[in-house]
C-alpha positions as CSV (number, residue, x, y, z in Angstrom):
1,M,-28.4,-1.6,30.4
2,K,-25.7,-1.6,33.0
3,I,-25.0,-5.0,34.6
4,T,-24.2,-4.8,38.4
5,A,-22.7,-7.4,40.8
6,S,-26.1,-8.4,42.1
7,L,-29.6,-8.6,40.8
8,P,-31.7,-5.5,41.6
9,R,-34.8,-6.2,43.6
10,W,-37.2,-4.9,41.0
11,S,-35.9,-7.5,38.4
12,I,-36.9,-10.3,40.9
13,A,-40.1,-8.7,42.0
14,A,-41.5,-8.0,38.5
15,P,-42.1,-11.6,37.4
16,I,-43.5,-12.5,40.9
17,V,-46.0,-9.6,40.7
18,A,-46.9,-10.6,37.1
19,W,-47.7,-14.1,38.1
20,L,-49.6,-12.9,41.2
21,L,-51.7,-10.7,38.9
22,L,-52.4,-13.8,36.6
23,A,-53.4,-15.8,39.7
24,G,-55.7,-13.0,40.7
25,L,-57.2,-12.9,37.3
26,A,-57.9,-16.7,37.5
27,A,-59.5,-16.2,40.9
28,G,-61.9,-13.6,39.5
29,A,-60.3,-10.3,40.6
30,G,-60.8,-8.9,37.1
31,D,-64.6,-9.2,37.4
32,I,-64.6,-7.4,40.8
33,L,-62.2,-4.6,40.1
34,G,-63.0,-4.2,36.3
35,M,-60.9,-1.6,34.5
36,A,-58.7,-0.9,37.5
37,Y,-57.4,-4.5,37.3
38,T,-56.9,-4.2,33.6
39,V,-54.6,-1.2,34.3
40,L,-52.7,-3.4,36.8
41,L,-52.4,-6.1,34.2
42,V,-50.9,-3.6,31.7
43,A,-48.5,-2.3,34.3
44,G,-47.5,-5.9,35.1
45,L,-47.0,-6.7,31.4
46,F,-44.5,-3.9,30.8
47,A,-42.7,-4.6,34.1
48,G,-42.3,-8.2,32.9
49,V,-40.9,-6.9,29.6
50,L,-38.3,-4.7,31.2
51,A,-37.3,-7.4,33.6
52,A,-37.0,-9.9,30.7
53,V,-34.7,-7.6,28.9
54,F,-32.5,-7.1,32.0
55,H,-32.2,-10.9,32.6
56,A,-31.5,-11.5,28.9
57,E,-28.6,-9.1,29.1
58,I,-27.2,-11.0,32.1
59,V,-27.5,-14.4,30.4
60,A,-26.1,-13.0,27.1
61,H,-23.1,-11.4,28.9
62,K,-22.3,-14.7,30.6
63,V,-22.5,-17.0,27.6
64,G,-21.2,-14.5,25.1
65,E,-22.1,-13.8,21.5
66,P,-23.8,-15.1,19.4
67,Y,-25.2,-17.5,22.0
68,G,-26.7,-14.7,24.1
69,T,-29.0,-13.4,21.2
70,L,-29.9,-17.0,20.4
71,V,-31.0,-17.7,23.9
72,L,-33.5,-14.8,23.9
73,A,-34.8,-15.5,20.4
74,I,-35.5,-19.2,21.1
75,A,-36.9,-18.5,24.6
76,V,-39.4,-16.0,23.2
77,T,-40.3,-18.1,20.2
78,A,-40.8,-21.3,22.2
79,I,-43.3,-19.6,24.5
80,E,-45.0,-18.0,21.5
81,V,-45.3,-21.4,19.8
82,A,-46.8,-22.9,23.0
83,L,-49.4,-20.1,23.1
84,I,-50.3,-20.6,19.4
85,V,-50.6,-24.4,19.7
86,S,-52.7,-24.1,22.9
87,L,-55.0,-21.6,21.1
88,M,-55.3,-23.9,18.1
89,I,-56.2,-26.9,20.2
90,A,-58.8,-24.9,22.2
91,G,-60.3,-23.1,19.1
92,G,-60.4,-26.0,16.7
93,E,-60.7,-25.4,12.9
94,T,-61.7,-21.8,13.4
95,T,-58.0,-21.0,14.2
96,A,-56.8,-22.4,10.8
97,G,-55.2,-19.1,9.9
98,L,-53.8,-18.1,13.4
99,A,-50.3,-19.4,12.8
100,R,-50.1,-17.7,9.4
101,D,-51.3,-14.3,10.8
102,T,-49.0,-14.4,13.8
103,V,-45.9,-15.4,11.8
104,F,-46.6,-12.8,9.1
105,A,-47.1,-10.1,11.7
106,A,-43.9,-11.1,13.5
107,V,-41.9,-11.0,10.3
108,M,-43.1,-7.6,9.2
109,I,-42.6,-6.2,12.7
110,I,-39.1,-7.5,12.9
111,L,-37.9,-7.0,9.3
112,N,-39.3,-3.5,9.0
113,G,-40.2,-2.1,12.4
114,M,-37.5,-3.5,14.6
115,V,-34.7,-3.4,12.0
116,G,-35.7,0.1,10.8
117,L,-35.9,1.5,14.3
118,C,-32.5,0.0,15.3
119,I,-30.7,1.3,12.2
120,L,-32.3,4.8,12.6
121,A,-31.5,5.0,16.3
122,G,-27.9,3.8,15.9
123,A,-27.2,6.0,12.8
124,G,-28.8,9.0,14.5
125,R,-26.4,8.7,17.4
126,H,-23.2,7.3,15.7
127,G,-23.6,8.4,12.1
128,E,-22.6,5.4,9.9
129,Q,-22.6,1.9,11.5
130,T,-21.0,-1.3,10.3
131,F,-21.7,-5.0,10.8
132,G,-20.5,-8.4,9.5
133,L,-21.9,-8.8,6.0
134,Y,-21.5,-12.6,5.9
135,G,-23.7,-13.4,8.9
136,V,-26.5,-11.0,7.9
137,S,-26.5,-12.3,4.4
138,A,-26.8,-15.9,5.6
139,A,-29.7,-14.8,7.9
140,L,-31.5,-13.0,5.1
141,A,-31.1,-15.8,2.6
142,T,-32.5,-18.3,5.1
143,L,-35.4,-16.0,6.0
144,A,-36.3,-15.3,2.4
145,A,-36.4,-19.1,1.6
146,I,-38.5,-20.0,4.7
147,A,-40.9,-17.1,4.3
148,V,-41.7,-17.7,0.7
149,L,-42.0,-21.5,1.1
150,T,-44.3,-21.3,4.0
151,M,-46.5,-18.2,3.3
152,V,-46.4,-17.7,-0.5
153,L,-46.0,-21.0,-2.2
154,P,-49.2,-22.6,-0.7
155,N,-51.2,-20.2,-2.9
156,Y,-49.9,-21.8,-6.0
157,T,-49.9,-25.5,-5.3
158,T,-52.7,-27.5,-7.0
159,T,-53.0,-30.7,-5.0
160,T,-55.4,-29.0,-2.6
161,P,-57.6,-25.9,-3.3
162,G,-57.0,-22.7,-1.3
163,P,-54.0,-21.3,0.5
164,S,-53.1,-24.6,2.1
165,Y,-50.8,-27.6,1.6
166,S,-51.8,-31.3,1.4
167,N,-50.7,-33.5,4.3
168,S,-47.6,-34.7,2.5
169,Q,-46.7,-31.2,1.3
170,L,-47.2,-29.8,4.8
171,A,-45.0,-32.5,6.4
172,F,-42.3,-31.9,3.8
173,I,-42.3,-28.1,4.3
174,A,-42.2,-28.6,8.1
175,V,-39.1,-30.7,7.7
176,I,-37.6,-28.2,5.3
177,S,-38.2,-25.4,7.8
178,L,-36.5,-27.3,10.5
179,V,-33.5,-28.1,8.3
180,L,-33.1,-24.5,7.2
181,Y,-33.3,-23.1,10.7
182,G,-31.2,-25.9,12.2
183,T,-28.5,-25.3,9.6
184,F,-28.5,-21.6,10.3
185,V,-28.1,-22.2,14.1
186,L,-25.2,-24.6,13.3
187,V,-23.5,-21.9,11.1
188,Q,-24.2,-19.2,13.7
189,T,-22.9,-21.1,16.7
190,V,-20.3,-23.6,15.4
191,R,-19.1,-23.6,11.8
192,H,-18.9,-19.8,11.1
193,R,-19.4,-18.3,14.6
194,D,-17.0,-15.4,13.7
195,Y,-19.5,-14.1,11.1
196,F,-21.9,-13.1,13.9
197,L,-19.5,-11.8,16.5
198,P,-19.7,-8.0,17.1
199,E,-16.8,-5.7,17.5
200,A,-16.6,-4.2,20.9
201,A,-17.6,-0.5,20.7
202,P,-15.4,2.0,22.5
203,G,-16.8,3.0,25.9
204,D,-19.2,0.1,26.1
205,E,-18.8,-0.8,29.8
206,D,-21.0,-3.9,29.6
207,V,-18.9,-5.5,27.0
208,H,-15.6,-5.0,28.9
209,A,-17.1,-5.7,32.3
210,P,-16.3,-9.1,33.9
211,P,-19.1,-11.7,33.3
212,P,-21.6,-12.3,36.1
213,P,-21.1,-15.3,38.4
214,L,-22.5,-18.6,37.3
215,K,-25.1,-18.7,40.0
216,M,-26.4,-15.3,39.1
217,A,-26.6,-16.3,35.4
218,W,-28.7,-19.4,36.2
219,I,-31.0,-17.4,38.4
220,S,-31.4,-14.8,35.6
221,A,-32.1,-17.6,33.1
222,G,-34.9,-18.9,35.3
223,L,-36.3,-15.4,35.9
224,L,-36.1,-14.7,32.1
225,L,-38.3,-17.7,31.3
226,A,-40.7,-16.6,34.1
227,C,-40.9,-13.1,32.7
228,L,-41.4,-14.2,29.1
229,A,-44.2,-16.7,30.1
230,S,-45.9,-14.0,32.1
231,V,-45.7,-11.5,29.3
232,V,-47.3,-13.9,26.8
233,L,-50.1,-14.9,29.2
234,L,-50.8,-11.3,30.2
235,A,-50.9,-10.3,26.5
236,K,-53.4,-13.2,25.9
237,S,-55.5,-12.1,28.9
238,L,-55.7,-8.6,27.7
239,S,-56.6,-9.5,24.1
240,P,-60.4,-9.5,24.6
241,T,-60.2,-6.0,26.0
242,L,-57.9,-5.0,23.1
243,E,-60.2,-6.6,20.6
244,A,-63.2,-4.8,21.9
245,A,-61.3,-1.5,21.7
246,V,-60.2,-2.2,18.1
247,I,-63.8,-3.0,17.1
248,A,-65.0,0.1,18.9
249,I,-62.8,2.4,16.7
250,G,-63.8,0.4,13.5
251,A,-60.4,-1.1,12.8
252,P,-60.1,-4.7,11.4
253,K,-59.5,-7.5,13.8
254,A,-56.1,-8.2,12.2
255,L,-54.8,-5.2,14.1
256,V,-55.3,-7.2,17.4
257,G,-52.9,-9.8,16.1
258,I,-50.3,-7.2,15.2
259,I,-50.5,-5.6,18.7
260,I,-50.2,-8.9,20.5
261,A,-47.2,-9.9,18.3
262,A,-45.6,-6.6,19.0
263,V,-46.0,-7.0,22.8
264,V,-44.6,-10.6,22.7
265,L,-41.6,-9.3,20.6
266,L,-41.1,-6.3,22.9
267,P,-38.3,-7.8,25.0
268,E,-36.2,-8.6,21.9
269,G,-37.1,-5.2,20.4
270,I,-35.8,-3.3,23.5
271,A,-32.7,-5.4,23.7
272,A,-32.0,-4.9,19.9
273,Y,-32.6,-1.1,20.3
274,Q,-30.2,-0.8,23.2
275,A,-27.5,-2.7,21.3
276,A,-27.9,-0.4,18.3
277,R,-27.7,2.7,20.5
278,A,-24.5,1.3,22.1
279,N,-23.0,1.0,18.6
280,R,-23.3,-2.8,18.5
281,L,-25.4,-3.1,15.4
282,Q,-24.2,-6.7,14.8
283,T,-25.8,-7.8,18.1
284,S,-28.9,-5.8,17.2
285,L,-29.3,-7.5,13.8
286,N,-28.5,-10.9,15.3
287,L,-31.4,-10.4,17.7
288,A,-33.8,-9.1,15.0
289,L,-33.1,-11.5,12.2
290,G,-32.6,-14.5,14.6
291,S,-36.0,-13.8,16.1
292,A,-37.7,-13.7,12.6
293,L,-36.0,-17.0,11.7
294,A,-37.0,-18.7,15.0
295,S,-40.6,-17.4,14.6
296,I,-41.0,-19.2,11.3
297,G,-38.6,-22.1,11.7
298,L,-40.2,-23.3,15.0
299,T,-43.8,-22.2,14.6
300,I,-44.6,-23.8,11.3
301,P,-43.3,-27.3,12.2
302,A,-45.2,-27.1,15.5
303,V,-48.5,-26.1,14.0
304,A,-48.0,-28.7,11.2
305,I,-47.8,-31.4,13.8
306,V,-51.1,-30.2,15.3
307,S,-52.8,-30.0,11.9
308,L,-51.6,-33.5,10.9
309,A,-52.6,-35.0,14.2
310,T,-56.1,-33.5,14.3
311,G,-56.9,-33.5,10.6
312,W,-57.6,-29.8,10.5
313,T,-56.8,-27.8,7.4
314,L,-54.0,-25.3,8.0
315,S,-54.2,-22.0,6.0
316,L,-50.7,-20.8,5.4
317,G,-50.9,-18.7,2.2
318,I,-51.1,-14.9,2.6
319,D,-53.2,-12.7,0.3
320,V,-51.9,-10.7,-2.6
321,K,-51.4,-7.4,-0.7
322,S,-49.5,-9.2,2.0
323,T,-47.4,-11.0,-0.6
324,V,-46.4,-7.8,-2.2
325,L,-45.4,-6.3,1.1
326,L,-43.4,-9.4,2.2
327,L,-41.5,-9.6,-1.1
328,L,-40.8,-5.8,-1.0
329,S,-39.5,-6.2,2.6
330,I,-37.2,-9.0,1.7
331,I,-35.8,-7.1,-1.4
332,V,-35.3,-3.9,0.5
333,A,-33.6,-5.7,3.5
334,T,-31.3,-7.5,1.0
335,L,-30.3,-4.1,-0.6
336,S,-30.1,-2.0,2.6
337,L,-28.1,-4.7,4.5
338,G,-26.0,-5.7,1.5
339,T,-23.0,-3.4,2.0
340,G,-22.2,-3.9,5.7
341,R,-22.8,-0.2,6.4
342,T,-26.0,1.6,7.4
343,T,-27.2,5.2,7.7
344,V,-30.4,6.9,8.6
345,M,-31.5,6.4,4.9
346,Q,-31.9,2.6,5.3
347,G,-33.6,3.0,8.7
348,T,-36.1,5.4,7.2
349,V,-37.0,3.2,4.3
350,H,-37.7,0.2,6.6
351,L,-39.9,2.3,8.9
352,V,-41.8,3.7,5.9
353,I,-42.6,0.2,4.7
354,F,-43.7,-0.7,8.2
355,A,-45.9,2.3,8.3
356,V,-47.5,1.3,5.0
357,Y,-48.1,-2.2,6.4
358,L,-49.8,-0.8,9.5
359,F,-51.9,1.7,7.5
360,T,-53.1,-0.8,4.9
361,T,-54.0,-3.2,7.7
362,I,-56.3,-0.6,9.2
363,V,-57.4,0.8,5.9
364,P,-57.2,-2.2,3.5
């Protein structure tokens, strides 16, 4: 996305319109206008997504890599965590599996859908693409450890029955998740920052263009948060309509969680896709894998605090089918990203696994 000397009016208007639509919804406009207002909400949601991607590009260009990708990943995840925690507090013990379902959907969408699409799009346009092997290997190792410890191991502990940890185990795993994610951020931004730096692609005007003014970057940072918050809240407001549509076609309710997670991750997905198309696969993978790590590393400790404070049992363990797909995804990602070079083959394999995940969710 080309960065200009001033912010376009649409990028400022989009979050304002989105919040006005949310205000109208709270005032009862949805009950009056019905489906017409739902269409407006959908339009506002996608306008917010596009504006968020634009402002993320501004901030990323100002702070440079890998800080730019980290800003977007943490911003989206922080808002997602706030949404999950608020839903847990409002729903009580009935939401015991909400965090698990959301995190698992996010990991599968990122590790297979987002990564596969970016690799396929980049390879389709540029042939073979390269990236820094050390940074991606560190991200995959951290992701594999956190994913298995939080979503697979609870099924095999014996202190408490079911797919859950005891209070002491949950507190320990929450600390472990923070330690792993915090160490990864330290490595990414300080100790081994060069592992995550992309090489400038020939003809990439945005990379060689002068950075935006500081005032413009701060305005974009504020508008980015406004856009991301509006996207999450609009997705939440549309979820009852979406759930009714899913039930009407006879699909499982788990599909609703996947669609909501996909919408929340859409800003990062578009930014990663654009980077891959611009032959900056390193930036694309930084966004994708960083988002998956932030999703687990920040969500699990947050919901663990809620669980320990309220005394509710938190279901974290995924079922056997999901475990097989998760382990397959980690193994394939390790192999396909283990050489520092990608072609359409790796992208196709990831997208096939993602298609299997979606199909077996609808037809279990």
